[in-house]
FIDO-895958 format. One record per residue: residue in three letters; x, y, z of N, C-alpha, C, O in turn. Coordinates in steps of 0.05 Angstrom, whole numbers, padded with zeros to 5 digits, always signed. Layout:
<sites>
ALAXYZXYZXYZXYZ/...
</sites>
This chain:
<sites>
VAL+00129-00476-00099+00117-00450-00111+00143-00423-00112+00160-00427-00095/ASN+00146-00402-00126+00162-00391-00117+00139-00364-00105+00119-00353-00114/ASP+00159-00363-00078+00142-00340-00064+00155-00308-00076+00143-00287-00072/ASN+00178-00311-00088+00174-00281-00095+00164-00266-00129+00164-00244-00139/ASN+00153-00301-00144+00145-00296-00168+00113-00307-00174+00105-00314-00196/ASN+00098-00305-00147+00078-00326-00156+00047-00304-00145+00041-00289-00127/ASN+00035-00314-00167+00001-00302-00161-00008-00326-00166+00001-00344-00180/SER-00035-00326-00146-00057-00344-00145-00076-00348-00167-00094-00365-00163/ASN-00077-00331-00195-00093-00327-00209-00073-00341-00227-00086-00348-00247/ASN-00046-00350-00229-00032-00358-00253-00048-00391-00262-00057-00409-00248/ASN-00045-00385-00292-00055-00417-00294-00078-00420-00290-00086-00443-00286/ALA-00102-00391-00289-00125-00401-00269-00147-00412-00307-00139-00410-00330/PRO-00179-00426-00294-00182-00419-00316-00202-00396-00320-00201-00378-00303/PRO-00219-00394-00337-00236-00372-00342-00252-00366-00320-00258-00385-00306/SER-00257-00351-00315-00273-00339-00287-00306-00334-00286-00319-00322-00269/GLU-00314-00346-00307-00341-00354-00318-00350-00378-00308-00374-00381-00304/GLN-00329-00404-00302-00332-00425-00290-00343-00423-00269-00345-00401-00258/SER-00354-00447-00255-00363-00450-00227-00338-00473-00224-00335-00492-00240/ILE-00321-00469-00201-00297-00485-00197-00309-00501-00170-00319-00492-00149/PRO-00303-00530-00178-00307-00544-00158-00299-00548-00142-00275-00553-00147/PHE-00303-00552-00103-00289-00538-00085-00305-00551-00063-00329-00556-00066/ILE-00292-00557-00042-00302-00566-00016-00295-00553+00005-00275-00540+00001/ILE-00309-00547+00038-00296-00529+00056-00284-00554+00072-00290-00577+00072/GLN-00259-00538+00088-00249-00553+00108-00252-00539+00133-00248-00515+00131/LYS-00258-00547+00158-00249-00527+00185-00224-00542+00193-00226-00566+00199/ILE-00202-00530+00193-00180-00542+00199-00168-00533+00227-00144-00530+00231/GLY-00190-00530+00248-00188-00517+00274-00154-00492+00264-00153-00479+00243/ARG-00132-00493+00287-00116-00473+00284-00100-00480+00265-00084-00462+00261/GLY-00098-00506+00245-00095-00507+00220-00062-00515+00228-00053-00513+00251/LYS-00046-00524+00207-00017-00537+00210+00004-00521+00202-00005-00498+00196/LYS+00026-00523+00199+00045-00505+00198+00051-00500+00157+00063-00482+00145/ASN+00039-00523+00149+00037-00529+00123+00017-00510+00104+00022-00494+00085/GLU-00013-00521+00120-00035-00498+00114-00032-00472+00121-00037-00458+00102/ILE-00027-00463+00136-00017-00435+00155+00001-00426+00132-00003-00401+00133/GLU+00017-00429+00113+00043-00422+00097+00026-00414+00075+00025-00391+00067/GLU+00007-00439+00064-00010-00434+00045-00030-00410+00045-00028-00390+00031/ILE-00045-00414+00059-00069-00390+00075-00048-00363+00076-00064-00345+00076/SER-00031-00356+00077-00016-00342+00083-00006-00318+00046-00006-00296+00036/ARG+00002-00345+00039+00015-00340+00009-00015-00334-00010-00017-00316-00027/MET-00037-00354-00001-00070-00337-00018-00070-00310-00007-00066-00291-00022/CYS-00074-00308+00015-00086-00276+00031-00071-00262+00009-00080-00252-00011/ILE-00048-00264+00018-00028-00236+00006-00029-00225-00008-00027-00201-00010/ASP-00035-00255-00038-00039-00258-00059-00069-00235-00068-00071-00214-00081/VAL-00084-00247-00059-00111-00230-00061-00116-00202-00044-00130-00185-00054/PHE-00104-00198-00020-00101-00174-00007-00083-00150-00034-00091-00130-00045/PHE-00069-00159-00035-00045-00137-00044-00030-00143-00071-00014-00126-00080/ASN-00036-00173-00089-00027-00181-00114-00053-00181-00138-00049-00190-00161/GLU-00068-00174-00133-00096-00176-00156-00076-00172-00181-00052-00166-00181/GLN-00099-00180-00213-00094-00175-00230-00090-00147-00239-00073-00138-00255/LYS-00111-00132-00222-00113-00103-00233-00089-00088-00216-00088-00064-00211/GLU-00075-00102-00209-00046-00072-00191-00034-00089-00219-00027-00074-00238/GLN-00032-00116-00223-00003-00127-00250-00009-00117-00274+00010-00120-00290/GLU-00030-00105-00285-00039-00108-00305-00010-00096-00328+00004-00111-00342/GLU-00006-00070-00326+00015-00050-00331+00033-00065-00327+00044-00062-00348/ASP+00049-00082-00313+00079-00097-00310+00069-00125-00333+00086-00140-00343/ALA+00047-00128-00336+00049-00157-00352+00056-00158-00376+00038-00167-00390/SER+00078-00151-00390+00089-00137-00412+00109-00169-00425+00120-00175-00446/LYS+00105-00179-00405+00125-00200-00419+00097-00234-00434+00075-00241-00425/THR+00113-00244-00456+00093-00270-00468+00105-00288-00475+00127-00290-00486/THR+00086-00307-00469+00099-00342-00467+00096-00338-00502+00086-00321-00516/ASN+00112-00364-00507+00119-00377-00539+00088-00380-00543+00082-00368-00563/ASN+00060-00394-00530+00037-00396-00536+00023-00367-00548+00009-00365-00568/GLY+00028-00354-00536+00018-00318-00541+00007-00302-00512-00003-00279-00511/GLU+00013-00326-00488-00007-00321-00459+00008-00306-00451+00032-00310-00455/THR-00007-00274-00432+00005-00259-00431+00015-00266-00402-00001-00272-00385/LYS+00037-00265-00398+00057-00268-00362+00054-00247-00344+00064-00226-00350/LYS+00043-00250-00325+00044-00232-00299+00075-00238-00293+00089-00258-00295/GLN+00081-00207-00280+00105-00203-00267+00105-00186-00249+00091-00166-00254/THR+00117-00186-00225+00122-00177-00210+00152-00161-00203+00175-00170-00199/PRO+00145-00139-00204+00164-00128-00201+00184-00132-00171+00177-00130-00147/PRO+00204-00137-00180+00229-00144-00155+00225-00126-00125+00228-00138-00104/TRP+00217-00099-00125+00207-00084-00101+00185-00098-00084+00187-00103-00060/LYS+00167-00102-00098+00134-00111-00100+00140-00140-00090+00126-00150-00073/ALA+00155-00149-00098+00154-00175-00091+00167-00184-00060+00153-00201-00047/LEU+00188-00175-00049+00199-00169-00022+00176-00156-00010+00171-00164+00012/GLN+00162-00140-00018+00131-00121-00003+00116-00146+00008+00107-00149+00031/LEU+00115-00166-00019+00084-00185-00011+00106-00207+00007+00101-00204+00031/ALA+00131-00229+00003+00147-00234+00023+00154-00229+00050+00163-00248+00064/TYR+00152-00202+00061+00144-00196+00084+00120-00188+00094+00118-00184+00118/LEU+00102-00185+00081+00077-00186+00093+00068-00215+00094+00050-00221+00110/ARG+00081-00242+00072+00071-00261+00071+00077-00279+00100+00063-00296+00111/ASN+00106-00267+00111+00117-00271+00139+00102-00268+00162+00093-00283+00180/PHE+00102-00240+00154+00079-00226+00171+00060-00245+00180+00063-00257+00202/GLN+00035-00250+00162+00010-00254+00168+00020-00289+00190+00015-00291+00214/GLU+00036-00315+00172+00045-00334+00187+00054-00334+00214+00045-00351+00230/GLY+00070-00316+00218+00078-00306+00235+00055-00299+00262+00053-00309+00284/ASP+00036-00273+00248+00015-00276+00268+00004-00303+00283+00007-00309+00306/ILE-00011-00320+00257-00031-00343+00258-00005-00362+00278-00014-00367+00300/LEU+00017-00369+00274+00034-00385+00290+00037-00372+00325+00037-00386+00345/ALA+00039-00347+00322+00041-00331+00346+00014-00338+00368+00016-00344+00392/ARG-00012-00336+00349-00039-00338+00370-00036-00368+00380-00043-00374+00403/ASN-00023-00389+00359-00033-00416+00365-00006-00420+00394-00011-00439+00409/ALA+00012-00409+00398+00036-00413+00409+00026-00402+00443+00032-00415+00464/PHE+00012-00378+00441+00001-00358+00463-00022-00353+00471-00028-00345+00493/LYS-00041-00357+00448-00064-00355+00461-00074-00375+00453-00087-00374+00432/LYS-00069-00406+00471-00085-00430+00460-00117-00433+00475-00134-00447+00465/ASP-00121-00415+00501-00149-00412+00507-00171-00396+00492-00194-00393+00500/GLN-00161-00385+00468-00166-00370+00448-00190-00388+00433-00186-00413+00430/LEU-00217-00376+00423-00230-00395+00408-00227-00387+00384-00235-00365+00375/VAL-00213-00406+00368-00207-00400+00333-00213-00422+00318-00215-00443+00330/ASP-00216-00422+00306-00223-00443+00277-00221-00421+00248-00229-00399+00239/LEU-00203-00445+00243-00193-00424+00207-00212-00451+00182-00221-00474+00183/ILE-00212-00434+00166-00236-00451+00149-00226-00439+00129-00222-00415+00125/VAL-00218-00466+00109-00209-00456+00081-00227-00471+00057-00243-00489+00064/ALA-00225-00465+00028-00245-00476+00021-00215-00483-00004-00199-00467-00012/ARG-00217-00508-00009-00208-00520-00030-00211-00537-00050-00218-00560-00051/ARG-00202-00519-00072-00206-00530-00102-00200-00563-00097-00184-00574-00082/VAL-00223-00577-00118-00220-00601-00125-00218-00609-00145-00232-00597-00161/TYR-00201-00632-00158-00195-00649-00184-00198-00679-00180-00194-00694-00160/PRO-00207-00686-00214-00214-00714-00215-00194-00723-00221-00175-00709-00230/VAL-00193-00751-00218-00160-00766-00225-00174-00797-00227-00196-00806-00218/GLU-00153-00809-00241-00155-00833-00240-00156-00848-00226-00141-00842-00208/ASP-00172-00877-00221-00169-00886-00192-00146-00891-00187-00138-00888-00164/ASN-00122-00903-00213-00100-00920-00200-00082-00894-00186-00061-00900-00174/ASP-00092-00854-00189-00069-00843-00189-00080-00826-00156-00069-00806-00146/GLY-00100-00838-00147-00116-00820-00123-00092-00815-00097-00090-00792-00089/ALA-00075-00835-00085-00055-00838-00067-00032-00819-00078-00018-00806-00062/ASN-00029-00815-00109-00001-00819-00104-00002-00788-00116+00020-00781-00126/VAL-00024-00767-00117-00030-00733-00129-00014-00720-00108-00020-00725-00085/ASN+00004-00703-00112+00008-00686-00109+00000-00656-00114+00001-00651-00138/ILE-00009-00629-00095-00013-00605-00108-00005-00591-00098-00016-00588-00076/ASN+00015-00576-00102+00038-00550-00091+00053-00553-00063+00057-00538-00044/GLY+00062-00586-00069+00086-00598-00058+00067-00609-00035+00078-00607-00012/ASN+00042-00620-00034+00025-00626-00011+00006-00651-00020-00014-00648-00034/LYS+00014-00674-00010-00001-00697-00011-00038-00694-00014-00054-00689+00005/ALA-00043-00697-00040-00069-00688-00047-00092-00706-00022-00079-00721-00007/GLU-00115-00706-00018-00133-00713+00005-00148-00731-00016-00143-00721-00038/ILE-00161-00748-00019-00176-00767-00032-00202-00759-00011-00203-00761+00014/ILE-00221-00750-00030-00254-00748-00027-00269-00767-00033-00281-00773-00053/GLU-00265-00779-00007-00287-00811-00009-00327-00801-00004-00346-00815-00012/ASP-00328-00779+00007-00358-00763+00000-00365-00747-00013-00368-00725-00002/GLU-00371-00749-00037-00379-00729-00062-00392-00716-00059-00392-00697-00074/SER-00417-00714-00032-00438-00701-00022-00430-00666-00012-00445-00646-00010/ARG-00396-00670-00007-00376-00658+00006-00370-00627-00019-00367-00603-00016/ILE-00370-00646-00043-00359-00626-00068-00385-00610-00075-00406-00622-00076/TYR-00385-00582-00078-00404-00555-00090-00394-00561-00119-00371-00569-00125/ASN-00416-00554-00134-00407-00545-00164-00400-00567-00178-00392-00566-00202/LEU-00401-00590-00164-00394-00616-00179-00415-00625-00201-00439-00624-00196/ASP-00405-00632-00227-00425-00630-00260-00428-00665-00251-00414-00683-00243/GLU-00455-00657-00260-00473-00686-00259-00456-00708-00274-00453-00731-00264/ASN-00447-00702-00294-00421-00720-00311-00408-00723-00298-00402-00746-00303/GLY-00391-00713-00274-00372-00730-00267-00371-00732-00235-00354-00726-00219/SER-00401-00745-00231-00411-00766-00213-00395-00792-00212-00396-00805-00233/GLY-00383-00801-00195-00379-00827-00192-00345-00831-00189-00332-00851-00180/GLN-00337-00808-00198-00304-00810-00211-00299-00798-00184-00311-00782-00169/LYS-00281-00809-00182-00250-00807-00156-00240-00768-00164-00237-00753-00183/TYR-00240-00766-00136-00234-00735-00131-00222-00731-00111-00231-00742-00091/VAL-00194-00709-00108-00177-00700-00092-00177-00670-00085-00186-00653-00101/THR-00168-00665-00064-00163-00639-00054-00138-00619-00075-00119-00632-00085/GLY-00140-00597-00078-00115-00584-00088-00117-00566-00071-00128-00570-00049/GLU-00107-00538-00080-00099-00514-00076-00127-00505-00055-00149-00515-00052/ILE-00114-00482-00044-00132-00464-00031-00135-00441-00044-00119-00424-00051/ILE-00165-00446-00048-00182-00415-00065-00191-00400-00054-00194-00379-00066/GLY-00202-00403-00024-00217-00390+00002-00208-00392+00020-00195-00413+00025/TYR-00210-00367+00043-00202-00377+00072-00221-00353+00089-00224-00330+00081/SER-00230-00362+00109-00235-00352+00134-00236-00348+00148-00246-00369+00155/GLU-00234-00332+00175-00221-00347+00201-00245-00327+00218-00252-00303+00215/VAL-00255-00351+00240-00266-00332+00265-00252-00347+00286-00244-00370+00290/SER-00251-00318+00301-00244-00321+00331-00257-00301+00351-00270-00281+00345/GLU-00250-00310+00378-00264-00294+00409-00248-00269+00400-00227-00271+00387/LYS-00257-00250+00407-00235-00217+00405-00257-00205+00420-00281-00209+00421/ASN-00236-00184+00432-00251-00156+00451-00263-00140+00427-00245-00132+00413/PHE-00286-00133+00419-00299-00107+00412-00319-00101+00419-00338-00116+00425/GLY-00316-00072+00419-00334-00052+00435-00356-00043+00408-00346-00034+00387/LEU-00381-00044+00411-00403-00036+00387-00403-00012+00390-00419-00009+00409/GLY-00393+00014+00382-00393+00045+00393-00425+00051+00376-00438+00036+00361/GLY-00429+00072+00383-00452+00078+00362-00491+00061+00366-00499+00046+00384/LYS-00501+00068+00351-00527+00054+00347-00527+00032+00319-00516+00035+00297/PHE-00543+00008+00329-00544+00001+00308-00562+00006+00287-00586+00009+00292/ALA-00553+00007+00265-00564+00015+00242-00595-00003+00232-00598-00027+00229/SER-00610+00013+00230-00638-00007+00229-00643-00018+00205-00632-00006+00186/ALA-00660-00041+00199-00661-00048+00160-00670-00020+00149-00664-00009+00128/ASP-00684-00014+00169-00697+00010+00143-00673+00031+00137-00675+00041+00114/SER-00655+00038+00149-00643+00059+00147-00619+00048+00128-00604+00064+00117/ASN-00616+00026+00124-00594+00007+00109-00611+00008+00086-00596+00011+00067/SER-00636+00008+00076-00634-00003+00054-00638+00016+00028-00646+00010+00005/ASN-00632+00039+00039-00613+00057+00009-00594+00037-00009-00586+00014-00006/ASP-00594+00068-00037-00576+00053-00047-00541+00057-00027-00524+00039-00023/ASP-00542+00075-00021-00512+00081-00004-00516+00087+00028-00516+00110+00035/PRO-00518+00069+00043-00525+00077+00066-00493+00081+00079-00471+00072+00072/LYS-00501+00095+00095-00470+00095+00110-00476+00101+00136-00495+00117+00142/PRO-00462+00088+00155-00461+00098+00188-00448+00115+00192-00430+00120+00175/LYS-00451+00135+00219-00443+00149+00227-00412+00154+00244-00409+00148+00268/PRO-00398+00161+00233-00367+00157+00246-00370+00168+00275-00379+00189+00283/ASN-00355+00134+00292-00351+00145+00320-00326+00151+00325-00307+00135+00322/LYS-00321+00180+00335-00295+00176+00346-00280+00183+00372-00257+00193+00378/LYS-00309+00172+00388-00308+00175+00411-00303+00154+00433-00303+00158+00457/GLY-00297+00118+00413-00290+00101+00425-00309+00082+00410-00319+00085+00388/ARG-00309+00056+00434-00333+00042+00428-00342+00033+00446-00322+00034+00461/SER-00360+00023+00460-00381+00025+00481-00381-00011+00483-00375-00027+00465/GLY-00386-00014+00502-00399-00046+00502-00381-00058+00497-00393-00075+00483/GLU-00354-00065+00497-00326-00077+00482-00337-00109+00506-00350-00108+00527/LYS-00327-00130+00492-00329-00158+00508-00318-00174+00488-00315-00166+00465/PRO-00312-00194+00496-00304-00225+00482-00337-00229+00457-00359-00236+00465/ARG-00330-00221+00425-00339-00231+00412-00329-00248+00385-00306-00252+00379/PRO-00350-00256+00373-00342-00278+00344-00332-00251+00329-00344-00230+00324/TYR-00306-00261+00322-00297-00240+00296-00291-00244+00275-00267-00247+00272/LEU-00305-00246+00253-00298-00254+00223-00268-00246+00219-00264-00224+00227/GLY-00253-00255+00212-00229-00238+00197-00221-00254+00163-00231-00276+00158/ASN-00208-00244+00150-00192-00242+00130-00207-00259+00107-00196-00268+00087/LEU-00231-00261+00112-00237-00275+00091-00234-00269+00057-00238-00245+00052/SER-00229-00281+00038-00212-00280+00012-00221-00296-00004-00218-00317+00009/VAL-00227-00300-00019-00224-00311-00042-00205-00304-00071-00205-00283-00083/THR-00190-00324-00077-00175-00328-00108-00180-00315-00126-00181-00335-00141/GLU-00186-00295-00144-00188-00278-00160-00200-00310-00185-00225-00312-00187/TYR-00190-00322-00194-00209-00336-00214-00227-00355-00196-00242-00365-00214/ALA-00235-00365-00175-00249-00382-00169-00273-00361-00152-00287-00367-00133/ARG-00271-00329-00171-00299-00318-00151-00326-00327-00166-00323-00341-00186/ARG-00353-00321-00158-00377-00328-00168-00376-00357-00174-00384-00368-00194/SER-00367-00365-00158-00376-00398-00143-00382-00405-00128-00380-00428-00122/GLY-00398-00383-00111-00401-00386-00088-00388-00397-00063-00400-00408-00044/VAL-00356-00392-00067-00337-00395-00048-00339-00381-00024-00338-00389-00001/GLY-00344-00351-00036-00353-00332-00001-00376-00338+00013-00374-00334+00037/SER-00392-00345+00006-00421-00344+00014-00417-00377+00040-00420-00378+00064/ARG-00410-00402+00018-00405-00421+00038-00385-00419+00060-00392-00428+00082/LEU-00354-00405+00055-00338-00399+00080-00361-00382+00099-00369-00393+00119/LEU-00370-00360+00093-00394-00346+00106-00403-00369+00137-00399-00370+00161/ASP-00421-00387+00110-00438-00399+00124-00421-00424+00153-00430-00430+00175/ALA-00394-00433+00138-00376-00448+00158-00367-00439+00186-00364-00451+00207/SER-00365-00405+00176-00358-00389+00199-00378-00379+00216-00373-00369+00238/GLU-00402-00382+00203-00421-00378+00226-00423-00409+00251-00421-00413+00275/GLU-00429-00424+00226-00429-00461+00236-00409-00452+00257-00417-00441+00277/CYS-00390-00455+00255-00363-00455+00275-00372-00432+00303-00363-00436+00325/VAL-00384-00416+00298-00393-00400+00323-00416-00411+00332-00424-00399+00353/ARG-00430-00427+00326-00458-00438+00339-00442-00459+00349-00444-00461+00374/ASP-00424-00480+00338-00413-00506+00353-00393-00494+00375-00387-00512+00391/TRP-00386-00480+00379-00382-00467+00405-00396-00464+00428-00388-00463+00452/ASN-00417-00464+00418-00442-00464+00440-00435-00456+00467-00435-00466+00490/VAL-00427-00432+00456-00418-00400+00479-00440-00391+00490-00445-00373+00474/PRO-00463-00390+00510-00494-00378+00504-00489-00345+00504-00508-00331+00500/ASP-00468-00335+00507-00462-00306+00498-00456-00294+00467-00449-00271+00460/HIS-00460-00312+00455-00445-00300+00424-00468-00326+00414-00471-00350+00412/THR-00487-00287+00408-00516-00295+00394-00506-00285+00366-00520-00293+00348/GLU-00484-00267+00359-00479-00251+00340-00452-00253+00323-00439-00272+00331/ILE-00441-00242+00306-00416-00244+00297-00417-00207+00291-00435-00190+00290/VAL-00386-00208+00288-00370-00171+00277-00354-00179+00255-00350-00203+00249/LEU-00346-00161+00244-00327-00167+00220-00326-00127+00224-00339-00114+00241/GLN-00306-00117+00201-00304-00093+00194-00296-00098+00163-00284-00116+00152/VAL-00310-00067+00151-00295-00074+00120-00294-00046+00109-00307-00027+00117/GLU-00278-00047+00092-00273-00017+00080-00287-00002+00072-00306-00012+00059/GLU-00287+00023+00074-00315+00035+00056-00313+00044+00038-00331+00059+00030/ASP-00278+00038+00016-00279+00040-00013-00282+00004-00015-00260-00006-00020/ASN-00298-00011-00013-00301-00035-00023-00339-00037-00024-00351-00052-00009/PRO-00350-00024-00039-00376-00031-00035-00386-00054-00043-00406-00062-00031/THR-00376-00069-00064-00387-00097-00070-00377-00112-00046-00390-00132-00044/ALA-00364-00110-00031-00360-00144-00005-00383-00123+00005-00403-00137+00003/ILE-00391-00101+00015-00415-00087+00036-00433-00090+00020-00453-00093+00034/GLN-00441-00092-00003-00468-00100-00011-00475-00140-00010-00496-00153-00010/PHE-00440-00150-00009-00442-00179-00004-00451-00189+00018-00465-00209+00019/TYR-00439-00172+00043-00452-00181+00064-00482-00171+00082-00495-00182+00100/LYS-00487-00143+00063-00517-00136+00068-00534-00163+00060-00551-00173+00075/ARG-00530-00169+00043-00548-00189+00031-00550-00213+00043-00570-00227+00043/ARG-00530-00216+00054-00532-00232+00079-00532-00238+00110-00524-00255+00126/GLY-00547-00207+00106-00564-00205+00137-00542-00185+00152-00540-00177+00175/TRP-00534-00182+00138-00512-00164+00160-00512-00136+00163-00510-00125+00142/GLU-00514-00117+00190-00520-00089+00193-00492-00071+00195-00470-00081+00202/PHE-00494-00046+00188-00483-00028+00203-00477-00020+00229-00497-00014+00243/VAL-00453-00018+00240-00461-00012+00267-00454+00018+00272-00469+00036+00280/PHE-00419+00020+00264-00411+00044+00268-00381+00056+00242-00366+00038+00233/ALA-00376+00080+00233-00357+00079+00220-00330+00090+00245-00331+00108+00263/ASP-00311+00075+00239-00278+00081+00245-00271+00105+00223-00282+00101+00201/PRO-00257+00124+00225-00242+00135+00213-00214+00128+00213-00199+00129+00193/THR-00207+00121+00232-00181+00126+00245-00159+00105+00245-00138+00103+00258/CYS-00175+00080+00217-00164+00056+00213-00142+00062+00191-00143+00082+00176/ARG-00122+00042+00192-00100+00045+00175-00100+00020+00159-00109-00001+00165/ARG-00090+00025+00140-00074-00003+00109-00055-00006+00102-00049+00014+00089/TYR-00040-00020+00103-00011-00023+00083-00021-00006+00050-00042-00008+00037/ASP-00005+00006+00047-00003+00011+00011+00020-00006+00002+00041-00006+00016/THR+00019-00023-00025+00033-00037-00040+00039-00023-00064+00053-00033-00082/SER+00030+00002-00065+00035+00023-00096+00060+00030-00098+00069+00034-00121/GLY+00068+00033-00084+00098+00050-00085+00124+00026-00080+00127+00002-00077/PHE+00140+00049-00080+00178+00020-00079+00179+00016-00040+00190-00001-00026/PHE+00161+00041-00035+00164+00026+00002+00143+00020+00008+00123+00032+00000/LEU+00141+00003+00023+00114-00001+00038+00101+00026+00066+00115+00034+00084/LYS+00087+00030+00063+00075+00053+00079+00046+00048+00087+00037+00026+00084/GLU+00028+00071+00102+00007+00060+00117-00011+00083+00104+00001+00104+00097/SER-00042+00081+00101-00049+00099+00096-00076+00092+00107-00085+00070+00112/ARG-00092+00125+00110-00112+00120+00135-00141+00112+00111-00146+00120+00088/ILE-00152+00095+00126-00174+00087+00112-00201+00087+00129-00195+00075+00150/THR-00224+00092+00131-00245+00090+00142-00257+00055+00143-00243+00041+00129/LYS-00268+00049+00150-00272+00015+00161-00306+00020+00168-00318+00039+00178/TYR-00314-00002+00161-00345+00000+00173-00352-00021+00192-00351-00043+00182/ALA-00361-00020+00222-00361-00049+00233-00389-00058+00229-00405-00041+00236/MET-00398-00077+00220-00417-00092+00216-00427-00120+00227-00412-00140+00226/ILE-00450-00123+00237-00458-00146+00251-00480-00157+00249-00501-00146+00242/LYS-00477-00189+00255-00502-00208+00248-00507-00229+00266-00493-00248+00272/ARG-00533-00220+00275-00543-00237+00288-00551-00261+00281-00568-00266+00264/LEU-00538-00280+00296-00540-00309+00287-00565-00328+00279-00567-00348+00266/ASP-00587-00309+00295-00613-00323+00296-00627-00312+00277-00651-00318+00275/SER-00614-00289+00253-00632-00276+00243-00640-00291+00217-00659-00279+00206/GLY-00632-00313+00204-00639-00336+00188-00638-00318+00165-00655-00320+00148/VAL-00619-00300+00163-00622-00288+00132-00594-00305+00125-00575-00305+00141/ASN-00594-00323+00096-00581-00329+00082-00574-00327+00051-00564-00346+00038/ASP-00577-00313+00047-00572-00314+00019-00550-00299+00008-00532-00291+00023/GLY-00550-00293-00024-00536-00286-00044-00516-00315-00036-00497-00310-00021/ARG-00519-00337-00044-00504-00362-00045-00480-00362-00068-00457-00371-00064/ASN-00487-00351-00089-00466-00348-00105-00454-00324-00115-00442-00320-00135/GLY-00462-00306-00092-00444-00276-00094-00421-00271-00077-00420-00261-00054/ASP-00402-00279-00093-00367-00273-00074-00360-00247-00070-00340-00241-00056/GLY-00378-00228-00082-00372-00201-00069-00341-00188-00084-00327-00172-00072/GLY-00334-00197-00112-00314-00186-00124-00288-00193-00101-00280-00216-00104/SER-00274-00175-00079-00257-00194-00071-00266-00209-00049-00250-00217-00032/ASP-00289-00214-00048-00303-00233-00030-00307-00222+00000-00303-00237+00019/GLY-00314-00196+00004-00325-00192+00033-00289-00188+00046-00268-00181+00035/ASP-00293-00195+00067-00264-00191+00087-00242-00197+00078-00228-00214+00089/ASP-00235-00184+00055-00210-00205+00037-00194-00180+00054-00177-00195+00065/SER-00189-00156+00064-00179-00135+00070-00171-00121+00093-00150-00112+00102/GLU-00202-00123+00098-00203-00105+00121-00202-00123+00154-00200-00104+00170/SER-00202-00139+00163-00190-00144+00186-00160-00156+00190-00147-00159+00211/PHE-00154-00163+00165-00125-00168+00163-00106-00144+00162-00082-00143+00168/MET-00123-00125+00151-00107-00097+00160-00106-00085+00181-00087-00073+00189/GLN-00127-00087+00193-00137-00080+00224-00117-00094+00243-00110-00080+00262/LYS-00105-00124+00242-00090-00133+00246-00050-00128+00247-00034-00135+00264/ILE-00047-00111+00214-00026-00102+00208-00026-00076+00222-00004-00068+00230/LYS-00047-00061+00228-00039-00034+00245-00031-00044+00285-00015-00033+00300/ASN-00046-00063+00290-00034-00068+00313-00011-00088+00323-00007-00103+00342/SER+00003-00080+00303+00033-00107+00303+00025-00124+00293+00038-00143+00301/PHE+00011-00130+00279-00001-00158+00260-00008-00172+00281-00029-00182+00276/PHE+00001-00179+00306-00008-00194+00318-00041-00194+00334-00055-00175+00342/VAL-00048-00221+00335-00073-00227+00348-00081-00206+00371-00064-00199+00386/GLN-00108-00195+00374-00116-00183+00394-00130-00203+00409-00141-00198+00430/
</sites>
């Protein structure tokens, strides 16, 4: 993969197709997995199709448009990939007692019986999937065929993090309107304690509307339950106010507003120089005994928490708190 001119949407199938995939819990991840996660996340967060349309001026011989990334932006993306990779590796090295689980969604591909053991995807040896029941969106006509794992198309992580819940919980009634807004909390957060924190939920563009985001959420919640920590009866996240699709995605899945933080910042890659801009983020919470599990195929556009928790990490020198 050419990091300087790579986009996770290249050679992608039409978005209306349901992509077959599996969910893998990989613990803290291996180095090659972390590298692939970082490439995918940064492309989702900062290199979306919408931002590249004006730069997609070249066409291939068969008439297809080939997306081009300006050199200055390629440098920004490479910097951010290295930054995120370093964040995860630093946590693995220096915070070994912290509860952490990385979850990936991998696309699956059918192979001939003789080829399964020799397939490489993005330079990595593919894993033969022995149990077909692990595959989501498997075509009935494909049952009985051999499948192998492909590239990462979705990612989320859940970690134990000190997080305070300022303000009051928004009630279900007060959040039932079309445009619910939590009140800003400028006085800091109260009740800070270690809580399960959902971060970096992202799905590559061509795999959306395939149920990937919902399955990643399910797996994240399951990881917290598997930790078997008595106090961990809830999970929190932050989502940016200008991402209404993600907000609705989380609400459908039983998340509630807690407070708004207008002091957050995020990186802006629209200009020649990488810079920070101010953004309001909404803290949301889900009680794990709520039993709400809706929106199976609703991937929420950029699939929920694709940029918010990552941006918060960047603000905090990009090292995990």
